[in-house]
Each structure stands twice: as structure tokens, then as C-alpha cells.
LUMKEBA-453106 format. One record per residue (C-alpha): residue number from 1; x negated, y, z. Coordinates in pm, 1 decimal. Layout:
# LUMKEBA-453106
{seq=NUM; x=X; y=Y; z=Z};
...
# end
This chain:
# LUMKEBA-453106
{seq=1; x=-468.6; y=-1841.7; z=4029.5};
{seq=2; x=-110.6; y=-1685.3; z=4037.6};
{seq=3; x=47.8; y=-1573.0; z=4371.0};
{seq=4; x=331.7; y=-1819.6; z=4331.9};
{seq=5; x=85.8; y=-2110.1; z=4297.0};
{seq=6; x=-108.7; y=-1993.9; z=4608.6};
{seq=7; x=214.1; y=-1967.1; z=4797.4};
{seq=8; x=328.7; y=-2313.9; z=4700.1};
{seq=9; x=-11.0; y=-2458.2; z=4796.0};
{seq=10; x=16.9; y=-2294.2; z=5139.2};
{seq=11; x=361.0; y=-2455.8; z=5190.7};
{seq=12; x=229.0; y=-2787.5; z=5077.7};
{seq=13; x=-65.5; y=-2762.4; z=5307.8};
{seq=14; x=145.2; y=-2649.9; z=5598.3};
{seq=15; x=390.3; y=-2937.1; z=5551.9};
{seq=16; x=99.2; y=-3192.0; z=5557.9};
{seq=17; x=-33.3; y=-3025.2; z=5874.5};
{seq=18; x=301.2; y=-3035.4; z=6042.2};
{seq=19; x=336.6; y=-3401.3; z=5972.9};
{seq=20; x=-15.2; y=-3474.3; z=6100.5};
{seq=21; x=23.8; y=-3266.4; z=6415.6};
{seq=22; x=369.5; y=-3422.7; z=6484.3};
{seq=23; x=229.3; y=-3766.4; z=6440.9};
{seq=24; x=-55.8; y=-3709.9; z=6680.8};
{seq=25; x=169.2; y=-3524.1; z=6925.8};
{seq=26; x=415.6; y=-3812.4; z=6943.8};
{seq=27; x=170.6; y=-4093.1; z=7010.6};
{seq=28; x=140.5; y=-4039.4; z=7390.7};
{seq=29; x=520.8; y=-4050.7; z=7440.1};
{seq=30; x=601.3; y=-4404.7; z=7357.6};
{seq=31; x=914.1; y=-4582.8; z=7477.9};
{seq=32; x=1190.2; y=-4325.6; z=7406.4};
{seq=33; x=1411.9; y=-4392.3; z=7104.6};
{seq=34; x=1412.9; y=-4020.9; z=6985.9};
{seq=35; x=1030.7; y=-4003.2; z=7036.8};
{seq=36; x=996.2; y=-4328.6; z=6831.8};
{seq=37; x=1215.1; y=-4189.9; z=6556.9};
{seq=38; x=1018.5; y=-3871.9; z=6536.4};
{seq=39; x=683.1; y=-4060.5; z=6553.8};
{seq=40; x=799.7; y=-4286.1; z=6265.4};
{seq=41; x=921.7; y=-3997.5; z=6071.0};
{seq=42; x=598.8; y=-3798.2; z=6116.6};
{seq=43; x=401.5; y=-4111.9; z=6035.9};
{seq=44; x=578.3; y=-4178.4; z=5710.3};
{seq=45; x=581.5; y=-3803.4; z=5621.2};
{seq=46; x=205.0; y=-3800.2; z=5674.9};
{seq=47; x=155.7; y=-4099.3; z=5456.4};
{seq=48; x=384.6; y=-3965.6; z=5189.1};
{seq=49; x=229.4; y=-3625.8; z=5198.2};
{seq=50; x=-124.4; y=-3764.6; z=5172.3};
{seq=51; x=-23.3; y=-4004.4; z=4897.1};
{seq=52; x=128.6; y=-3718.9; z=4686.9};
{seq=53; x=-169.4; y=-3496.7; z=4768.9};
{seq=54; x=-391.8; y=-3760.7; z=4634.3};
{seq=55; x=-181.2; y=-3817.9; z=4326.7};
{seq=56; x=-163.1; y=-3440.0; z=4251.0};
{seq=57; x=-530.1; y=-3384.6; z=4315.1};
{seq=58; x=-619.5; y=-3691.4; z=4109.2};
{seq=59; x=-466.5; y=-3535.2; z=3801.7};
{seq=60; x=-715.0; y=-3247.6; z=3799.2};
{seq=61; x=-1021.9; y=-3362.0; z=3988.5};
{seq=62; x=-1172.4; y=-3626.7; z=4219.8};
{seq=63; x=-1005.0; y=-3614.8; z=4564.5};
{seq=64; x=-1263.8; y=-3500.7; z=4826.9};
{seq=65; x=-1531.5; y=-3504.9; z=4546.1};
{seq=66; x=-1538.0; y=-3890.1; z=4563.6};
{seq=67; x=-1560.6; y=-4068.0; z=4216.9};
{seq=68; x=-1265.1; y=-4284.9; z=4284.6};
{seq=69; x=-1150.8; y=-4481.6; z=3976.2};
{seq=70; x=-851.8; y=-4340.1; z=3780.3};
{seq=71; x=-885.9; y=-3992.6; z=3927.9};
{seq=72; x=-968.2; y=-3658.1; z=3751.1};
{seq=73; x=-744.5; y=-3788.9; z=3472.8};
{seq=74; x=-705.4; y=-3455.0; z=3278.7};
{seq=75; x=-1080.3; y=-3373.7; z=3268.2};
{seq=76; x=-1161.5; y=-3733.5; z=3160.9};
{seq=77; x=-883.7; y=-3735.4; z=2899.8};
{seq=78; x=-936.4; y=-3381.1; z=2772.3};
{seq=79; x=-978.1; y=-3479.0; z=2407.5};
{seq=80; x=-680.0; y=-3705.0; z=2407.0};
{seq=81; x=-471.3; y=-3453.2; z=2581.6};
{seq=82; x=-563.2; y=-3173.7; z=2341.8};
{seq=83; x=-500.0; y=-3397.2; z=2044.2};
{seq=84; x=-169.2; y=-3476.9; z=2177.5};
{seq=85; x=-79.6; y=-3125.4; z=2243.0};
{seq=86; x=-180.6; y=-3023.9; z=1894.5};
{seq=87; x=16.8; y=-3306.7; z=1747.3};
{seq=88; x=328.9; y=-3214.0; z=1938.2};
{seq=89; x=303.0; y=-2854.4; z=1837.4};
{seq=90; x=232.6; y=-2932.3; z=1471.7};
{seq=91; x=465.9; y=-3223.8; z=1409.3};
{seq=92; x=747.9; y=-3175.2; z=1664.2};
{seq=93; x=788.7; y=-2822.6; z=1803.0};
{seq=94; x=651.1; y=-2627.4; z=1510.5};
{seq=95; x=692.8; y=-2874.2; z=1214.6};
{seq=96; x=697.9; y=-2740.0; z=860.2};
{seq=97; x=1060.8; y=-2853.1; z=826.0};
{seq=98; x=1181.0; y=-2674.7; z=1144.5};
{seq=99; x=1001.3; y=-2348.7; z=1056.5};
{seq=100; x=1128.6; y=-2353.1; z=697.3};
{seq=101; x=1481.0; y=-2420.4; z=805.8};
{seq=102; x=1465.0; y=-2141.5; z=1060.3};
{seq=103; x=1333.6; y=-1909.7; z=790.5};
{seq=104; x=1625.4; y=-1986.8; z=558.3};
{seq=105; x=1866.4; y=-1836.8; z=813.8};
{seq=106; x=1678.4; y=-1508.4; z=869.6};
{seq=107; x=1847.8; y=-1218.1; z=672.3};
{seq=108; x=1523.4; y=-1041.9; z=588.1};
{seq=109; x=1676.3; y=-776.2; z=365.4};
{seq=110; x=1917.0; y=-658.9; z=631.6};
{seq=111; x=1652.4; y=-649.9; z=898.9};
{seq=112; x=1416.1; y=-457.6; z=660.5};
{seq=113; x=1697.3; y=-203.2; z=590.0};
{seq=114; x=1776.4; y=-160.0; z=958.8};
{seq=115; x=1408.9; y=-115.2; z=1046.6};
{seq=116; x=1348.7; y=149.7; z=770.6};
{seq=117; x=1664.3; y=338.1; z=865.3};
{seq=118; x=1572.6; y=334.7; z=1233.7};
{seq=119; x=1209.3; y=422.2; z=1202.0};
{seq=120; x=1263.8; y=720.0; z=973.2};
{seq=121; x=1484.2; y=876.9; z=1232.3};
{seq=122; x=1203.2; y=857.1; z=1484.3};
{seq=123; x=992.5; y=1178.1; z=1497.7};
{seq=124; x=682.3; y=984.9; z=1618.2};
{seq=125; x=708.1; y=747.9; z=1319.2};
{seq=126; x=765.4; y=1032.7; z=1078.7};
{seq=127; x=455.5; y=1217.2; z=1199.6};
{seq=128; x=256.8; y=888.6; z=1190.0};
{seq=129; x=372.6; y=826.2; z=837.8};
{seq=130; x=268.2; y=1163.9; z=721.6};
{seq=131; x=-67.0; y=1112.7; z=890.0};
{seq=132; x=-107.9; y=782.3; z=732.2};
{seq=133; x=-26.5; y=915.8; z=389.7};
{seq=134; x=-273.2; y=1202.4; z=426.9};
{seq=135; x=-539.5; y=959.0; z=534.9};
{seq=136; x=-477.0; y=738.4; z=239.7};
{seq=137; x=-497.9; y=1026.0; z=0.7};
{seq=138; x=-806.6; y=1161.9; z=162.8};
{seq=139; x=-981.0; y=820.7; z=135.1};
{seq=140; x=-970.3; y=852.0; z=-241.1};
{seq=141; x=-1320.3; y=925.4; z=-369.4};
{seq=142; x=-1240.3; y=1133.9; z=-681.9};
{seq=143; x=-1599.9; y=1100.2; z=-805.4};
{seq=144; x=-1545.1; y=729.1; z=-843.3};
{seq=145; x=-1238.5; y=788.2; z=-1051.4};
{seq=146; x=-1410.1; y=1037.7; z=-1287.0};
{seq=147; x=-1594.2; y=774.5; z=-1510.7};
{seq=148; x=-1266.1; y=571.0; z=-1539.7};
{seq=149; x=-1062.5; y=871.4; z=-1647.2};
{seq=150; x=-1329.8; y=1000.1; z=-1881.5};
{seq=151; x=-1365.0; y=665.6; z=-2045.3};
{seq=152; x=-992.9; y=639.2; z=-2117.0};
{seq=153; x=-961.3; y=1004.9; z=-2232.3};
{seq=154; x=-1243.1; y=948.7; z=-2481.6};
{seq=155; x=-1098.2; y=618.7; z=-2597.9};
{seq=156; x=-747.7; y=785.1; z=-2642.5};
{seq=157; x=-897.8; y=1076.9; z=-2835.3};
{seq=158; x=-1116.7; y=840.5; z=-3048.5};
{seq=159; x=-819.2; y=629.9; z=-3149.8};
{seq=160; x=-605.4; y=938.1; z=-3227.8};
{seq=161; x=-563.6; y=969.0; z=-3605.2};
{seq=162; x=-619.9; y=1327.0; z=-3718.2};
{seq=163; x=-378.5; y=1274.4; z=-4017.6};
{seq=164; x=-102.1; y=1238.0; z=-3758.9};
{seq=165; x=-233.7; y=1528.6; z=-3566.1};
{seq=166; x=-238.4; y=1758.3; z=-3873.8};
{seq=167; x=117.8; y=1643.7; z=-3947.8};
{seq=168; x=241.6; y=1747.9; z=-3608.5};
{seq=169; x=50.2; y=2076.6; z=-3644.2};
{seq=170; x=205.5; y=2144.8; z=-3978.8};
{seq=171; x=551.8; y=2057.5; z=-3857.1};
{seq=172; x=503.1; y=2292.6; z=-3563.3};
{seq=173; x=362.7; y=2566.1; z=-3792.7};
{seq=174; x=669.6; y=2544.7; z=-4014.8};
{seq=175; x=901.9; y=2534.5; z=-3727.5};
{seq=176; x=766.5; y=2860.8; z=-3580.1};
{seq=177; x=757.0; y=3018.1; z=-3932.2};
{seq=178; x=380.0; y=3073.5; z=-3927.5};
{seq=179; x=388.7; y=3124.5; z=-4298.0};
{seq=180; x=607.1; y=3438.1; z=-4269.1};
{seq=181; x=420.2; y=3560.9; z=-3965.1};
{seq=182; x=75.3; y=3505.8; z=-4131.6};
{seq=183; x=198.2; y=3671.8; z=-4456.4};
{seq=184; x=343.3; y=3975.2; z=-4263.9};
{seq=185; x=25.0; y=4011.3; z=-4066.6};
{seq=186; x=-199.5; y=4002.7; z=-4375.1};
{seq=187; x=21.7; y=4258.4; z=-4558.1};
{seq=188; x=32.3; y=4487.3; z=-4254.5};
{seq=189; x=-350.0; y=4469.9; z=-4237.2};
{seq=190; x=-374.7; y=4531.6; z=-4615.5};
{seq=191; x=-133.3; y=4824.6; z=-4591.1};
{seq=192; x=-336.4; y=4972.1; z=-4309.4};
{seq=193; x=-658.7; y=4927.3; z=-4503.6};
{seq=194; x=-519.5; y=5063.2; z=-4831.3};
{seq=195; x=-400.5; y=5386.3; z=-4667.7};
{seq=196; x=-749.8; y=5477.1; z=-4539.9};
{seq=197; x=-920.9; y=5764.4; z=-4732.9};
{seq=198; x=-1249.0; y=5571.5; z=-4802.2};
{seq=199; x=-1047.6; y=5282.9; z=-4937.4};
{seq=200; x=-955.9; y=5494.2; z=-5240.4};
{seq=201; x=-1308.4; y=5579.3; z=-5305.6};
{seq=202; x=-1419.8; y=5223.5; z=-5279.2};
{seq=203; x=-1144.1; y=5103.7; z=-5512.2};
{seq=204; x=-1237.2; y=5377.2; z=-5772.8};
{seq=205; x=-1603.2; y=5282.7; z=-5765.6};
{seq=206; x=-1528.0; y=4906.8; z=-5795.8};
{seq=207; x=-1269.0; y=4965.5; z=-6079.6};
{seq=208; x=-1511.7; y=5187.5; z=-6272.3};
{seq=209; x=-1796.3; y=4934.2; z=-6235.1};
{seq=210; x=-1558.0; y=4664.0; z=-6363.2};
{seq=211; x=-1458.3; y=4869.7; z=-6663.0};
{seq=212; x=-1828.5; y=4938.5; z=-6744.3};
{seq=213; x=-1903.5; y=4574.0; z=-6739.0};
{seq=214; x=-1630.4; y=4488.4; z=-6981.0};
{seq=215; x=-1760.9; y=4407.6; z=-7320.4};
{seq=216; x=-1510.6; y=4477.9; z=-7605.5};
{seq=217; x=-1497.3; y=4573.8; z=-7965.9};
{seq=218; x=-1275.7; y=4781.1; z=-8187.4};
{seq=219; x=-969.7; y=4941.5; z=-8038.7};
{seq=220; x=-1024.0; y=4793.6; z=-7695.8};
{seq=221; x=-1369.7; y=4950.6; z=-7671.1};
{seq=222; x=-1221.6; y=5276.3; z=-7782.5};
{seq=223; x=-947.6; y=5260.2; z=-7518.7};
{seq=224; x=-1183.2; y=5173.9; z=-7238.6};
{seq=225; x=-1409.2; y=5469.8; z=-7345.2};
{seq=226; x=-1105.5; y=5693.5; z=-7341.8};
{seq=227; x=-1010.2; y=5583.5; z=-6994.8};
{seq=228; x=-1362.0; y=5646.6; z=-6869.3};
{seq=229; x=-1362.4; y=6003.8; z=-7018.4};
{seq=230; x=-1016.9; y=6083.7; z=-6880.6};
{seq=231; x=-1040.4; y=5931.5; z=-6530.5};
{seq=232; x=-1286.4; y=5988.9; z=-6263.9};
{seq=233; x=-1367.6; y=5732.2; z=-5989.1};
{seq=234; x=-1153.3; y=5934.5; z=-5748.3};
{seq=235; x=-838.1; y=5927.5; z=-5978.5};
{seq=236; x=-892.7; y=5576.8; z=-6075.0};
{seq=237; x=-917.1; y=5478.7; z=-5714.2};
{seq=238; x=-596.3; y=5660.3; z=-5625.3};
{seq=239; x=-414.9; y=5479.0; z=-5913.9};
{seq=240; x=-540.3; y=5139.8; z=-5799.9};
{seq=241; x=-456.7; y=5225.8; z=-5431.9};
{seq=242; x=-107.9; y=5327.7; z=-5513.6};
{seq=243; x=-50.0; y=5024.2; z=-5731.7};
{seq=244; x=-168.2; y=4794.0; z=-5455.0};
{seq=245; x=41.2; y=4974.0; z=-5189.1};
{seq=246; x=332.7; y=4925.4; z=-5417.4};
{seq=247; x=266.9; y=4555.2; z=-5438.2};
{seq=248; x=222.4; y=4526.2; z=-5062.4};
{seq=249; x=542.2; y=4715.3; z=-4994.0};
{seq=250; x=726.2; y=4494.2; z=-5242.5};
{seq=251; x=597.2; y=4177.3; z=-5074.6};
{seq=252; x=709.9; y=4304.1; z=-4731.4};
{seq=253; x=1074.1; y=4308.3; z=-4838.8};
{seq=254; x=1275.3; y=3995.5; z=-4746.9};
{seq=255; x=1424.6; y=3824.7; z=-5043.6};
{seq=256; x=1180.6; y=3968.6; z=-5289.1};
{seq=257; x=1101.4; y=3690.8; z=-5549.8};
{seq=258; x=733.7; y=3729.1; z=-5545.2};
{seq=259; x=738.6; y=3718.3; z=-5165.3};
{seq=260; x=951.8; y=3403.3; z=-5165.7};
{seq=261; x=723.4; y=3233.4; z=-5424.1};
{seq=262; x=420.4; y=3315.0; z=-5210.2};
{seq=263; x=587.9; y=3188.2; z=-4900.7};
{seq=264; x=694.6; y=2870.6; z=-5084.0};
{seq=265; x=327.4; y=2815.2; z=-5182.3};
{seq=266; x=217.1; y=2863.1; z=-4821.1};
{seq=267; x=477.7; y=2602.5; z=-4708.4};
{seq=268; x=372.8; y=2347.2; z=-4953.3};
{seq=269; x=11.4; y=2385.6; z=-4847.7};
{seq=270; x=104.5; y=2360.0; z=-4478.2};
{seq=271; x=323.8; y=2055.5; z=-4541.6};
{seq=272; x=36.0; y=1889.6; z=-4731.6};
{seq=273; x=-219.4; y=1936.1; z=-4455.0};
{seq=274; x=-208.3; y=1565.0; z=-4363.5};
{seq=275; x=-224.4; y=1459.5; z=-4730.9};
{seq=276; x=-538.1; y=1658.0; z=-4783.6};
{seq=277; x=-797.8; y=1371.7; z=-4776.7};
{seq=278; x=-1094.2; y=1614.1; z=-4747.8};
{seq=279; x=-936.0; y=1808.8; z=-4467.2};
{seq=280; x=-848.5; y=1483.3; z=-4274.9};
{seq=281; x=-1189.3; y=1339.2; z=-4311.4};
{seq=282; x=-1342.3; y=1672.6; z=-4204.2};
{seq=283; x=-1117.8; y=1684.8; z=-3901.4};
{seq=284; x=-1206.6; y=1322.5; z=-3816.6};
{seq=285; x=-1583.6; y=1397.7; z=-3842.1};
{seq=286; x=-1546.5; y=1717.4; z=-3639.3};
{seq=287; x=-1347.0; y=1522.9; z=-3367.0};
{seq=288; x=-1615.3; y=1245.6; z=-3340.3};
{seq=289; x=-1905.8; y=1499.6; z=-3319.2};
{seq=290; x=-1711.0; y=1688.9; z=-3055.1};
{seq=291; x=-1648.6; y=1372.4; z=-2845.3};
{seq=292; x=-2015.8; y=1267.8; z=-2877.5};
{seq=293; x=-2138.1; y=1595.3; z=-2729.4};
{seq=294; x=-1846.6; y=1634.8; z=-2478.8};
{seq=295; x=-1952.9; y=1599.2; z=-2115.9};
{seq=296; x=-1627.7; y=1653.5; z=-1914.5};
{seq=297; x=-1736.5; y=1478.7; z=-1591.1};
{seq=298; x=-1757.9; y=1798.4; z=-1375.3};
{seq=299; x=-1435.4; y=1935.8; z=-1520.8};
{seq=300; x=-1249.3; y=1613.3; z=-1451.7};
{seq=301; x=-1396.9; y=1580.2; z=-1095.1};
{seq=302; x=-1297.2; y=1937.5; z=-1012.3};
{seq=303; x=-942.6; y=1884.2; z=-1152.4};
{seq=304; x=-903.2; y=1565.3; z=-950.0};
{seq=305; x=-1013.4; y=1748.1; z=-626.7};
{seq=306; x=-757.8; y=2022.6; z=-699.0};
{seq=307; x=-487.7; y=1761.5; z=-754.9};
{seq=308; x=-592.1; y=1581.2; z=-443.9};
{seq=309; x=-566.3; y=1893.7; z=-233.5};
{seq=310; x=-237.7; y=1985.6; z=-393.4};
{seq=311; x=-101.1; y=1637.8; z=-300.4};
{seq=312; x=-228.6; y=1684.1; z=56.6};
{seq=313; x=-52.5; y=2017.6; z=85.5};
{seq=314; x=262.5; y=1871.7; z=-72.1};
{seq=315; x=273.7; y=1585.4; z=171.7};
{seq=316; x=192.7; y=1810.9; z=471.1};
{seq=317; x=500.0; y=2023.1; z=392.8};
{seq=318; x=749.0; y=2000.6; z=675.5};
{seq=319; x=1034.6; y=1935.8; z=419.7};
{seq=320; x=853.4; y=1664.8; z=244.7};
{seq=321; x=1017.4; y=1372.7; z=432.8};
{seq=322; x=1374.7; y=1510.4; z=408.7};
{seq=323; x=1336.9; y=1626.8; z=56.7};
{seq=324; x=1150.0; y=1342.4; z=-94.1};
{seq=325; x=1103.1; y=1047.4; z=127.9};
{seq=326; x=1470.1; y=1030.1; z=265.8};
{seq=327; x=1615.4; y=1033.3; z=-87.7};
{seq=328; x=1350.8; y=770.1; z=-184.6};
{seq=329; x=1452.3; y=567.2; z=121.8};
{seq=330; x=1817.5; y=593.0; z=24.1};
{seq=331; x=1746.3; y=467.2; z=-321.1};
{seq=332; x=1534.8; y=190.5; z=-188.6};
{seq=333; x=1792.6; y=83.5; z=65.1};
{seq=334; x=2041.4; y=90.4; z=-217.9};
{seq=335; x=1837.5; y=-136.5; z=-431.2};
{seq=336; x=1763.5; y=-370.5; z=-139.9};
{seq=337; x=2139.4; y=-392.8; z=-57.2};
{seq=338; x=2233.7; y=-463.4; z=-415.9};
{seq=339; x=1976.1; y=-740.1; z=-436.8};
{seq=340; x=1959.4; y=-856.8; z=-82.4};
{seq=341; x=2019.8; y=-1226.2; z=-168.3};
{seq=342; x=1745.0; y=-1225.6; z=-428.7};
{seq=343; x=1506.8; y=-1043.2; z=-190.9};
{seq=344; x=1594.8; y=-1290.4; z=95.7};
{seq=345; x=1529.5; y=-1582.2; z=-144.4};
{seq=346; x=1203.5; y=-1442.1; z=-271.1};
{seq=347; x=1075.1; y=-1371.6; z=85.2};
{seq=348; x=1189.4; y=-1713.3; z=212.3};
{seq=349; x=1021.5; y=-1881.0; z=-88.9};
{seq=350; x=690.3; y=-1698.9; z=-23.0};
{seq=351; x=702.5; y=-1785.2; z=348.8};
{seq=352; x=790.6; y=-2146.8; z=258.5};
{seq=353; x=492.0; y=-2166.4; z=28.2};
{seq=354; x=259.1; y=-2000.3; z=284.5};
{seq=355; x=379.9; y=-2247.0; z=551.6};
{seq=356; x=331.4; y=-2540.1; z=310.3};
{seq=357; x=-24.3; y=-2429.4; z=237.1};
{seq=358; x=-128.0; y=-2317.2; z=589.7};
{seq=359; x=79.5; y=-2531.5; z=823.1};
{seq=360; x=-229.4; y=-2731.2; z=931.9};
{seq=361; x=-387.5; y=-2402.5; z=1051.8};
{seq=362; x=-136.1; y=-2399.6; z=1346.3};
{seq=363; x=-290.5; y=-2713.9; z=1493.8};
{seq=364; x=-635.7; y=-2603.9; z=1407.4};
{seq=365; x=-581.7; y=-2266.3; z=1574.0};
{seq=366; x=-462.3; y=-2435.3; z=1894.5};
{seq=367; x=-742.0; y=-2684.3; z=1875.6};
{seq=368; x=-1001.7; y=-2400.0; z=1825.0};
{seq=369; x=-870.6; y=-2203.9; z=2129.9};
{seq=370; x=-863.9; y=-2522.3; z=2340.1};
{seq=371; x=-1221.4; y=-2600.0; z=2240.8};
{seq=372; x=-1337.1; y=-2249.3; z=2340.1};
{seq=373; x=-1237.0; y=-2330.4; z=2695.5};
{seq=374; x=-1462.9; y=-2517.1; z=2930.5};
{seq=375; x=-1304.5; y=-2799.6; z=3128.6};
{seq=376; x=-1290.9; y=-2613.6; z=3460.9};
{seq=377; x=-1124.2; y=-2306.1; z=3301.6};
{seq=378; x=-871.8; y=-2531.0; z=3118.5};
{seq=379; x=-790.7; y=-2714.7; z=3442.3};
{seq=380; x=-742.6; y=-2383.8; z=3633.2};
{seq=381; x=-515.5; y=-2260.3; z=3365.0};
{seq=382; x=-298.3; y=-2577.0; z=3383.5};
{seq=383; x=-287.5; y=-2552.8; z=3756.9};
{seq=384; x=-178.1; y=-2189.5; z=3730.4};
{seq=385; x=102.4; y=-2275.0; z=3511.5};
{seq=386; x=225.9; y=-2619.2; z=3650.1};
{seq=387; x=60.0; y=-2605.7; z=3988.0};
{seq=388; x=359.2; y=-2455.9; z=4160.0};
{seq=389; x=580.8; y=-2748.1; z=4077.2};
{seq=390; x=307.9; y=-3001.4; z=4153.6};
{seq=391; x=255.5; y=-2853.8; z=4501.0};
{seq=392; x=635.2; y=-2900.0; z=4564.5};
{seq=393; x=580.7; y=-3269.4; z=4490.0};
{seq=394; x=350.0; y=-3274.0; z=4797.9};
{seq=395; x=608.7; y=-3099.1; z=5006.6};
{seq=396; x=886.0; y=-3327.1; z=4879.9};
{seq=397; x=664.8; y=-3628.2; z=4960.1};
{seq=398; x=609.3; y=-3525.3; z=5313.8};
{seq=399; x=971.5; y=-3431.7; z=5382.1};
{seq=400; x=1115.0; y=-3745.1; z=5201.2};
{seq=401; x=852.0; y=-3963.9; z=5388.5};
{seq=402; x=956.8; y=-3798.9; z=5714.3};
{seq=403; x=1331.9; y=-3884.3; z=5650.8};
{seq=404; x=1257.6; y=-4235.7; z=5528.8};
{seq=405; x=1028.7; y=-4289.8; z=5837.5};
{seq=406; x=1303.3; y=-4195.2; z=6071.0};
{seq=407; x=1551.9; y=-4422.3; z=5885.0};
{seq=408; x=1310.9; y=-4712.8; z=5894.6};
{seq=409; x=1231.5; y=-4668.2; z=6259.9};
{seq=410; x=1595.1; y=-4651.4; z=6338.9};
{seq=411; x=1659.8; y=-4973.6; z=6151.7};
{seq=412; x=1366.5; y=-5136.2; z=6332.8};
{seq=413; x=1507.1; y=-5019.3; z=6667.7};
{seq=414; x=1853.5; y=-5146.3; z=6576.0};
{seq=415; x=1715.3; y=-5491.0; z=6502.4};
{seq=416; x=1527.6; y=-5489.5; z=6819.9};
{seq=417; x=1840.0; y=-5415.1; z=7019.1};
{seq=418; x=2030.6; y=-5690.4; z=6835.8};
{seq=419; x=1767.4; y=-5956.6; z=6888.3};
# end
């Protein structure tokens, strides 16, 4: 029971005691007008105080514990009282229409902007926001994401047409002039190989073996025999070596017709990569075999862990809020401000739909909370909240009765004097 209720009960009790003591104290002093007036006042005050005490007490319990009819009104009518309270809350005080009408007048977008602006200036909120973001990032179980990412990577690679890939590769090769670079590299390697001493010997041996294997008649046979008699393997190798070096040197010169013809051939072959059916089919087969054997789970998981840690470090940086969140907040507020009417309308619509679908829960919630309380607890709660005013009814009854008793006694004395 609250202190105010206890205090008002004491006052009500004292007023009744004063009336009782006054009534008893004035009984022996009969005959004096003033004593009669006081006696009448105390008598009426005592009756009024007792009557109001009975009325107030009868609301909550049986007076003096006696089962007097039409007392303990609230406990006896608890169900009807709670139903009435729920009905008033649901249909009058918190009706759907009143709530929806109130919602229509709330500028949600402006309030949201003000709240965001204010909170981001608060150091405590900023720290709490960073902590919340880190917790959310830390709660992500990367192992559970691995199968999902693996599945989509494999699906993406499986659906990728190798003809398009080869076309991109060929375009990039031509853009970077791989044909020239490859030719120059091969010519450089060929020049280096041709200038080696053992190369001349090998070329002489190979050339002589080729000549020996040539089958010819007549003058051609005579010419070949003459070459064999005039040239040794060493000399023949030097001739072939010098001839090839000359060819290589010629091909290394920019603008040389043979070089340009060779490069043109290379370009056509590169451009036709995606049109080479055998090459495309082979690439597709190789891709499918590779994907069938590929087990990227560990690699994906490790990569996700590294990304997660980098994101945590990124968020934990002291400049993260000012550098990233504040600009994001400004853009967000700008969007909200530009669309505040639409945002307000959308929020109001959602709340209206929510109220429409769940309004009955207001009454159910009140009913559930009332049903959880036993009758004694409920009566005590009501006494605590309205008991103070009820106790003053008792005080007022005693005081008013006292005044009315004096007036009635005075009128009675006046009539006695007249008669």
C-alpha cells in the first residue's frame, strides 16, 4: 500500500474516532444549547462517517467480515468488472479508429531523421554501434556459407561457355600484341640456339643424312654426289647455320614482308580460337573434368575467414564512423527527406494494417494480465490507486455529517423555542 493511501486511511480513521469520542463526551452535558449543537453534530458526523466507511469497505470486502448482502462488490463482480475494463480500453480509449487517426498525424520520417542525427553524435551510441556491428559480423559462421558459395561458383563456371571465354582470351591476346611478342621470343631463342657451336655440327649431320636419303637419277644424282664430295658435315652445317641466322635476322626486322605475313597468320589463328570447334569442345571437356575433381571447400572457408577478419578490422578502425557511416547517414537522411511523405505514408499504412490485424490483442493482453492476478492482489492494487480518494469520502462524510447535525439540532432547538 502506498504512503499516501496509508496517510489518508489514518485521517479517515482519526475523523471517525473524533466523532465517536465527541459524541460520547457530550452525552453527560445535556441542557446547554451549545452542548446540544455539538452533540448533534458529533452524532450526525459519527453516523455519516460510519455510513461512508461501510460504503467504501463494501466495495472491496465484507465489513467486519460479515457476509452482509450487496457487500464485497468488486470481488463478487470481478469478471464483469474486468470485461467492462477490457471493453472500455479496446472500444473507447484505445479503439482502432483513435489509434489510426493518431498515427496519421505522426511525422515518422522527421522523427527518424532527428533520432539518427542525435544518436550518431553520442559517443556511447557510436561505441555501442561499432560493438553491435562487430558482434553481428562475428556471429557469421563461415563454414555454413562455404557450401552455398561453392555451389554457386561451380554452377557459374559450368554455365560459362568456353567459346565466349576463348573469344575474350583471343581479343586480349591481340590487344596485348601477343603475336609479336611470341614471334620475337621464338626468334630470339632460335638466334641463341643457332649461334651455339654444337648447333652447326648438328645441322651438318642432319643435312648430310637428309642428302644421303634423297633418291634421284641423272643430273640430280650427279649434283648431290658432287655436293657430298665437296662439302664436309662441318662446312654444310655452317652453311645451313648461316642461312637460318639470316632468315631469323630478316624476320626480326619490323616491316619485313615475311615477318608481316607470319604475324598475319598468327593473328588469324588467334582470332579463330572461338571458331575452332575441336578446341572449344576440348576446352569444355577439360573444364567439366576440372570442376568434377575440384574440391575448393577449404580454400573458400579460409578466404571467408580472412574476409571476415578484414571486415572486423575495418569496422574497428577509429575513422570508420566518420569516414563511412557519417557519409552513409547523410545520404540516408537526404533520401528520407526527399521521400518523407512516401515514407510516412508507408509506415502509417503498415501500422494501420498491423493495428487492424492485432487490435483484439490489446484487450486479450489486458485480460491475460488481469487473470494472472488473484482477487486479493487485484483488490489491493485498486485500493492503492483509488484508496486515497475513497478514504477522503469517509472524512467528508464525517465532516459533512457533523455540520449537518449541528444545523439540524439548531433547527430543532429553534422550533422548540417558538413552540
